[in-house]
C-alpha positions, 0 to 999 in steps of 0.5 A, spaced: 839 820 189 836 826 188 840 832 188 835 838 190 840 844 189 840 842 182 833 841 181 831 847 184 836 851 179 833 847 174 826 848 176 828 856 176 830 855 169 824 851 167 820 858 168 825 863 166 827 859 159 820 857 158 817 864 159 823 867 155 823 862 149 815 862 149 816 870 147 821 868 142 819 862 138 813 858 136 815 852 140 819 855 145 816 852 151 818 846 149 826 848 147 825 852 154 823 845 158 828 840 154 834 845 156 834 845 163 833 838 163 840 837 159 843 841 164 841 837 170 842 831 168 849 833 166 850 837 173 848 830 177 853 826 174 851 820 177 848 816 171 843 817 166 838 814 171 839 819 177 839 824 171 832 822 169 829 822 176 832 828 177 830 831 171 823 829 172 823 832 180 825 839 176 820 838 170 814 837 176 816 844 181 818 848 174 812 845 170 807 847 175 810 854 177 810 855 169 803 852 168 800 857 172 804 863 169 803 861 162 795 860 164 794 867 166 798 871 161 794 867 155 787 868 159 785 875 159 778 874 159 778 870 165 771 867 168 768 867 174 772 865 181 771 858 182 772 856 174 779 860 174 782 855 180 780 849 176 782 851 169 789 854 172 790 847 176 788 843 170 793 847 165 798 847 170 797 839 171 798 838 164 804 842 164 807 838 169 806 832 166 809 835 159 815 838 163 816 832 167 817 827 161 821 832 156 825 834 162 827 826 164 828 826 156 833 832 157 836 829 164 837 823 160 841 826 154 845 830 159 847 824 163 849 821 157 853 827 154 857 827 161 858 820 160 862 821 153 866 827 155 
């Protein structure tokens, strides 16, 4: 079962921690994506399968928003308008796929931590 409250909280954390850790560390975006997955998997508390499902939803929502924000902040020499939209969408979809995978792994880790405690 998808717990939307925790997915929305996790998506907000993906965006905030991803942007914050991006400024602090070299591969901070990856760390900022994995941590909310662990938190969502821990809070869901229904086993590792539901932790992974909620992590994937969290990664899809947060990764798409973060992909748009990261591309806009990276590229200051923007090409003409139609090319900008296609570049932003491709970068956002790549970030979404990466974020969904990392948050699924984080959701499994968070659920396993919850089971051990």
